[in-house]
C-alpha positions in Angstrom: -34.1 -33.6 -10.7 -32.1 -33.8 -7.4 -28.8 -34.2 -9.4 -29.6 -31.2 -11.5 -30.1 -29.0 -8.4 -26.9 -30.3 -6.9 -25.0 -29.4 -10.1 -26.4 -25.9 -10.1 -25.7 -25.5 -6.4 -22.1 -26.6 -6.9 -21.7 -24.0 -9.7 -23.1 -21.3 -7.4 -20.8 -22.2 -4.6 -17.7 -22.1 -6.8 -18.7 -18.7 -8.2 -19.4 -17.4 -4.6 -15.9 -18.6 -3.6 -14.4 -16.8 -6.6 -16.1 -13.5 -5.6 -14.9 -13.8 -2.0 -11.4 -14.3 -3.4 -11.8 -11.2 -5.5 -13.0 -9.1 -2.6 -10.0 -10.3 -0.5 -7.6 -9.5 -3.4 -9.2 -6.0 -3.8 -8.8 -5.3 0.0 -5.0 -5.8 -0.5 -4.9 -3.3 -3.3 -4.6 0.0 -1.6 -6.5 3.1 -2.8 -4.5 5.9 -1.1 -5.9 5.3 2.4 -4.2 3.4 5.2 -5.9 0.1 6.1 -5.1 -2.8 8.3 -5.7 -5.1 5.4 -2.5 -3.8 3.8 -0.4 -5.7 6.3 -2.7 -8.6 7.2 -0.7 -11.1 5.1 2.7 -10.1 6.6 4.2 -13.1 8.4 6.6 -12.3 11.3 9.3 -14.8 12.4 8.2 -15.1 16.0 10.1 -17.7 18.2 11.1 -19.5 15.1 7.7 -19.8 13.5 6.1 -17.6 10.8 3.2 -15.9 12.5 0.6 -13.5 11.1 1.3 -10.0 12.2 -2.1 -9.5 13.9 -1.2 -12.4 16.2 2.0 -10.7 17.5 0.8 -7.1 17.5 -2.1 -4.7 17.6 -2.5 -3.2 14.1 -4.4 0.1 14.1 -5.1 3.0 11.7 -4.9 6.2 13.7 -5.5 8.4 10.6 -5.9 8.0 6.8 -2.2 8.0 6.1 -0.8 6.0 9.0 -0.7 2.4 10.2 0.4 1.8 13.7 1.7 -1.6 14.8 2.1 -2.1 18.6 3.7 -5.5 19.5 2.4 -7.2 22.6 6.0 -8.5 23.2 8.5 -5.6 22.8 11.3 -8.0 21.8 9.4 -8.8 18.6 9.6 -5.2 17.3 12.8 -6.0 15.2 11.2 -9.1 13.7 8.1 -7.2 12.8 10.1 -4.4 11.2 12.1 -7.0 9.2 9.0 -8.8 8.1 7.5 -5.5 6.8 10.6 -4.6 4.8 10.8 -8.2 3.4 7.1 -8.2 2.4 7.8 -5.7 -0.5 4.8 -3.6 0.4 6.8 -0.4 -0.3 6.6 0.9 3.3 9.6 2.3 5.2 8.8 1.4 8.9 9.9 3.8 11.6 10.4 2.3 15.0 10.2 4.3 18.2 11.0 1.4 20.5 7.4 1.0 21.6 5.6 0.6 18.2 6.2 0.7 14.4 4.7 3.5 12.4 4.0 3.0 8.6 3.4 6.2 6.7 1.2 5.4 3.6 2.5 7.8 0.9 -0.1 9.4 -1.4 -0.3 7.5 -4.6 1.3 8.9 -7.8 -0.7 8.9 -11.0 1.6 6.2 -12.4 1.1 4.0 -9.2 -2.7 4.5 -9.4 -2.6 3.2 -13.0 -0.5 0.2 -11.9 -2.9 -0.6 -9.1 -5.9 -0.3 -11.5 -4.2 -2.6 -13.9 -3.6 -5.2 -11.1 -7.3 -4.9 -10.0 -8.3 -5.5 -13.6 -6.1 -8.6 -13.7 -7.6 -9.9 -10.5 -11.1 -9.4 -12.0 -10.2 -11.2 -15.2 -8.8 -14.1 -13.2 -12.1 -14.2 -11.3 -14.1 -14.2 -14.5 -12.0 -17.2 -15.7 -12.8 -19.0 -12.5 -16.5 -18.3 -12.9 -16.5 -19.5 -16.5 -14.6 -22.7 -15.4 -17.3 -23.3 -12.8 -19.9 -23.0 -15.5 -18.0 -25.5 -17.6 -17.7 -27.9 -14.7 -21.5 -27.5 -14.1 -22.3 -28.2 -17.8 -20.1 -31.4 -17.7 -21.9 -32.6 -14.6 -25.3 -32.1 -16.3 -24.1 -34.2 -19.3 -23.3 -37.0 -16.9 -26.8 -37.2 -15.5 -28.8 -40.1 -16.9 -32.5 -40.8 -17.0 -33.6 -37.1 -17.3 -35.3 -35.5 -20.2 -33.3 -33.3 -22.6 -35.7 -30.4 -21.8 -34.8 -30.5 -18.1 -31.1 -30.6 -19.0 -31.5 -27.6 -21.4 -33.4 -25.7 -18.7 -30.6 -26.4 -16.2 -28.0 -25.3 -18.7 -29.9 -22.0 -19.2 -30.0 -21.5 -15.4 -26.3 -22.1 -15.1 -25.7 -19.6 -18.0 -27.9 -17.0 -16.2 -25.9 -17.5 -12.9 -22.7 -17.2 -14.9 -23.8 -13.9 -16.5 -24.8 -12.6 -13.1 -21.4 -13.3 -11.6 -19.5 -11.9 -14.5 -21.5 -8.7 -14.3 -20.9 -8.7 -10.5 -17.2 -9.0 -11.2 -17.3 -6.1 -13.6 -19.3 -4.0 -11.1 -16.8 -4.7 -8.3 -13.9 -3.7 -10.7 -15.6 -0.4 -11.6 -16.0 0.5 -7.9 -12.4 -0.5 -7.1 -11.0 1.4 -10.1 -13.0 4.5 -9.1 -11.6 4.2 -5.6 -8.1 3.8 -6.8 -8.2 6.7 -9.3 -9.9 9.1 -6.9 -7.3 11.7 -5.8 
């Protein structure tokens, strides 16, 4: 019985991790509003080491269409600007000597569709991960010895219910994100 609960718990944890990954991926997909998460993965070459942008500068969103990046060390401003350009985020940074301003342009209809498509791809990838977790759980159940077939069948049913729940959750997250992206 303990082994069955462990297998089910393992499946749940893998599916939770997949959902966290999806949420993180969705944060990076912009929906027409400026957000600090848009630049959180930008790595700045700082004293010879790649460093996350939020460790070399204060990243703020003063309004819905602007991201302001204020370096703690003014000598890093050029490196930050270069990192943003090289990150292919599609921003043209403007540097006033004190800080870097990124203007987030409004999304075109075509760009909205592209973003919705990439959100859908992320959701599909997450569903695959969820289904793989289910498969792993089923394999673990098959390995368990000395337990009645009825208990194994019950556990398989529970794993399937959990899988269905996470696939639906994935679809729900996607609907919300698509609505956010397509809202003008």
